C-alpha positions as CSV (number, residue, x, y, z in Angstrom):
1,X,-17.2,-48.5,-82.6
2,X,-13.8,-47.8,-81.2
3,X,-10.8,-46.8,-83.4
4,X,-7.2,-47.9,-83.0
5,X,-6.2,-44.4,-82.1
6,X,-8.7,-44.4,-79.2
7,X,-7.4,-47.8,-78.0
8,X,-3.8,-46.6,-78.1
9,X,-4.6,-44.0,-75.5
10,X,-5.8,-46.5,-72.9
11,X,-3.5,-48.1,-70.4
12,X,-3.5,-51.9,-70.5
13,X,-3.7,-53.2,-66.9
14,X,-3.3,-56.8,-65.6
15,X,-6.4,-57.6,-63.6
16,X,-4.6,-60.1,-61.2
17,X,-2.2,-57.6,-59.6
18,X,-3.1,-54.2,-61.1
19,X,0.3,-53.9,-63.0
20,X,0.4,-51.6,-66.0
21,X,1.6,-53.4,-69.0
22,X,1.7,-50.4,-71.4
23,X,-0.3,-49.1,-74.3
24,X,-1.5,-50.8,-77.5
25,X,0.8,-50.2,-80.4
26,X,-0.8,-52.5,-83.0
27,X,-3.5,-55.1,-83.6
28,X,-3.3,-58.5,-85.1
29,X,-6.4,-59.0,-87.4
30,X,-7.5,-62.3,-89.0
31,X,-7.4,-61.5,-92.8
32,X,-10.3,-64.0,-93.5
33,X,-12.8,-63.0,-90.8
34,X,-11.6,-59.4,-90.2
35,X,-11.8,-59.9,-86.4
36,X,-9.1,-58.8,-84.0
37,X,-7.2,-61.8,-82.7
38,X,-4.7,-60.0,-80.4
39,X,-3.4,-56.7,-79.2
40,X,0.3,-55.8,-79.3
41,X,2.0,-53.7,-76.7
42,X,5.5,-52.2,-77.1
43,X,7.7,-52.5,-74.0
44,X,10.9,-50.6,-73.6
45,X,13.3,-51.6,-70.9
46,X,13.5,-48.8,-68.3
47,X,17.3,-49.4,-68.0
48,X,17.8,-49.2,-71.8
49,X,18.8,-46.1,-73.6
50,X,16.8,-44.1,-76.1
51,X,18.0,-46.2,-79.0
52,X,17.4,-49.6,-77.5
53,X,15.0,-51.9,-79.3
54,X,11.6,-52.3,-77.8
55,X,10.1,-55.7,-77.2
56,X,6.5,-56.7,-77.8
57,X,3.8,-58.3,-75.7
58,X,1.1,-60.0,-77.6
59,X,-2.2,-60.5,-75.7
60,X,-5.0,-62.7,-77.2
61,X,-8.3,-60.9,-77.6
62,X,-10.0,-63.5,-75.3
63,X,-7.7,-62.4,-72.4
64,X,-9.4,-58.9,-72.5
65,X,-11.9,-58.7,-69.6
66,X,-13.2,-55.1,-70.2
67,X,-12.4,-52.1,-72.2
68,X,-13.2,-49.0,-70.1
69,X,-13.0,-45.3,-70.8
70,X,-9.4,-45.0,-69.6
71,X,-8.1,-48.6,-69.3
72,X,-8.2,-52.1,-70.8
73,X,-8.3,-54.8,-68.2
74,X,-6.7,-58.1,-69.2
75,X,-6.4,-61.5,-67.5
76,X,-3.2,-63.5,-67.3
77,X,-4.7,-66.9,-68.0
78,X,-1.7,-68.0,-70.0
79,X,0.8,-65.2,-69.5
80,X,1.2,-62.6,-72.3
81,X,3.6,-63.9,-75.0
82,X,6.7,-61.9,-75.0
83,X,8.2,-61.3,-78.4
84,X,11.7,-60.1,-79.0
85,X,12.6,-58.3,-82.2
86,X,9.3,-59.3,-83.8
87,X,9.9,-63.1,-83.7
88,X,7.8,-65.5,-81.6
89,X,9.7,-67.3,-78.8
90,X,9.3,-71.1,-78.4
């Protein structure tokens, strides 16, 4: 079994181009089944200041290719859904 704190230490990497997306900040869990539906990454603009609001990237659990000892590899089958200020776009 893997804990959330262990997952948070792993870098999330996009398998198509090797780009680092960030680290897991939270999980979305189905309240009925108890299964993880998606992982949530916090993304802070590099140009922003310390007080700027971070955006979120939500990646569906089925986009995860492999969870390794140091990284989590994800596929970009439908592009991670970028959320701003906690509200879904579109």
